[in-house]
N, C-alpha and C positions, 0 to 999 in steps of 0.2 A: 504494499500499500504506500502511495506517495503522500508525504505530508508537506503541504505548502507552507512556507515560512517567509518571514520578512528579512530582507538583507540590505546591507549597505556596503560601500567599498571602503576598506581601511588597510593601509600598508600593502596595497596592491593585491589584496585578497578580499573575497566576499566574506562578510561577517554577519552572523545572525543577530538581529536586533530586537528590542522590546517594542511593545505596542505604540508607545508615544514617541518613538525616535523620528526626528526630522530626517530628511534626505534618504528615506527608505526607497528601495527600488520597486516599482510597480509596473506591470505590463501596460503599455499604452494602447494595446488593442482590445483587451478584455477586462482591464482594471484589476485582474487577479494578482496574487503574489506568486513567487517563484519557489522552485526547489533546486538545490545545488547538485551538480553532476560533474564528472571528470570525463574528458574525451580520451581517445586512445593514447595520446601523448602525455596524459596526466595533467592537462591544462584544465583549470576549473572554469565552469560556465554555469549560467542559470537557464532553466527552461520553465515555461509556464504551461498550464493545462491546454492552452490553445495552440501550443507548438512553437511559440515565439522563443527564440534563443538569444541570449546576449552574453558577451564576455566583458571583462572589466574595461577593454579598450573602447567599447561603444556605449558605455553607460551614459557618458555626457551627451551623446546623440539622443539617447532615449529620453533624457531629462529635457532636452530641447524640444523634442516632440511632445512631451507632456505639457510643457509651457505653451506650445502652439495650440494644443487642444483646449486649454483653459482660456486662452485669448479668443479663440473662435467661439467658445461658450459665452464669454462676456459680450462679444459682438452680437451674437444671436439674441441675447437678453435685451440689449439696447434696441435692436431692430423690433423685437416683440413689443417693447415699451412704446416705441415711437408709433407703431401701427395701432396699438391700443389707444393712445392719447388722440391720434387722428380720428379713430372711430368714435370716441367720446365726443370730440369736437363736432363731427358731422351729425351725430345723433341729437346733439343739443341745439343745433341751429334751427331757426324757425322757418326754413325753406328747404325744399328738396333739391334745389339747385345749388351749384357751387357758388359761393360768395366771393367776389373779387373786388379789389380796389386797385386803380391804375394811377401811377404817378409818373409824370413826364418831365424830364429835365430838358426844357425846350432849347436852351442855348446849346447844350451838348449835342442833341439829336439834329438840330438845325445845321450846325457846322459839319456834322458827320455826313449828312446828305449832300451838302455842298462839296465836301472834299472827295466823296466817293463818286458822285454822279453829276456834280455841277448843277444841281437842281434843288427844288424845295419839297419838303415832305408834306403829304396830304394828311393833316391831323384828324380829319373826319374819318378817312379810310383807316387810319391807324387805330382809332378808337373802336370802330366796328370790328376790325380783324383781331384785335387783342381780346375784345369782349367775347366773341364767338358764342353769343346766346346765353352767356352766364349771367348770374344775378349781380348787377353792378351796384355796389354800395357807395362808391365815390370815385370820381376821376378828377385829379388835380394836376394842373400844369404850372410849372415854375419858370419864370422868365425875368431877365434883366431889362429894364426899360431904359434904353439908351437914346431914344428919339421921341420927340413929340408927335411924329408921324406914325406912331405905333397903334393909334386908336382903332383903326379898322381891323387890324390883326387881333387885338385884344377883344374887340366886339365879336369877331368871328369865333374865337375860341369859346367864349361864353355861350354863344348861340348854339353851338353843336354839343354842349354839355359839360364843358370843363369848368371847375372852380379854379380861380386863378390866384396865385401868390406872386406879386410883382415887387421886385426890389429895384431901387434906383442905382444906376451905375455911378460909383464913386470915382471922382477924378482927383488924383493926388496933385500936390503942388508942383511936381516935376513934369506934369503933363501925362503921366501914365494913368491907367484906369484899372479899377478892380470891381468885379461883380460876381457874386457866388451865392447860391441859395441852397447849398448842400445841407446846411444845418437845419433849415426850416423843413426841407423835404424829409430828412431823417426823423425829426421829431414827429411830424405828421404821420409817417409810416408806422412808427411804433405806437402812436395813439390809436391808429385804426386797426392794428394787427389782431387785437382780441375780438374783433367783430367780423373777421373774414377768414376764408380758407386759403386764399391765394392773394399774393401781392404781385402785381405786374410793374416792373421797374423799366421805364423806357430811358435808357442811358447806357453809355459805354464807359462811364467814369469809374476807375478803379478805387476811388475813395469810398465807394459804397460797399466794398467787400466786407468790412466789419458789420455793417448793417444787415447784409444778407445772411452772414453767419449767425447773427443774433436772432433773426427771424426763424431760421431753421431749428434753433434750439427750442423754439416755442411751437414746433411742428407746423409751421406755416410754409406752404409751397411758394417758392420765389421764381417767377419767370422774368428773364431779362431779355429785352428787345433792343437791338442796335445794329448799326451798319458795320460791316467789316469785309466786304467783298473785294474792293479794289485797294483801298487804303485801310489798314487795320485801325479802326476808330474805337475798338472795344478792348479794354484791358483783359489780358489773358486770364488773370486771377479771377476776374468777375465772371467770365465764361465758366471757369472751372467750379466755382462755388455755387453757382445758380442751380436750382432744381432742374430747370430747363432753360436753354438759351435758344432764342429765335433770331435768326439773321434777317434783317430787313433788306429788301431789294428794290428794284425799279417799280414793282407793283404798288409801292407805298408812296410814289411820287406823283405830283401833278403831271398829267399826260402832256399837256400843251407846253410844258417846260422841259421835257426830255430832249436829249440830243438826237 
């Protein structure tokens, strides 16, 4: 009869250990303990009931495998947790439709369209295509007002359904200018995140990577929309961290202004 015992490596030999010993050797296939045997050359090795054999030379490899197993277990637990929290979020919402909020970094996306296609983006078509029949909770556009001739554009954005956040362009004493609404956009996104399932961020700005990472810890899907076809107008890190990245193309431009 074979008696399965617990072993550790000490002084280049397998040593039988007590119940509470750390570093004890355990089979990474069936989780059982081993019994000690000698081969024909008198070299000691361990064998498990499942047939797994190890020598003292590959115990470190066995422990690495054991570590990998627990790492995968932790990852699977995190995945189950995320799926459970997402299920709770969906069950508790007051609509059967996916709830979405859309935030548009107007300056960023405007110049990206210009750099890639020398054209202007159709913000109405953008809103429709991003929404895709989902339950729109909010659509906000952030822009820097650098001209008094901007009234028609502002009026158009309001008319097609965007709430606007407008910041004045600050001109420094040396003649240089500064305009940025990233902070306002970030605060508004975080405020809205508890009321939606998905955040759509229309921007290629890599400064939003920490925001996207924060949203994902709250089990919010983050869709990023930006241009990157001809000139890479989207930060690589932003593409990587997004739940889904959608590349904008010519179909989002005003047709009469295409080349």
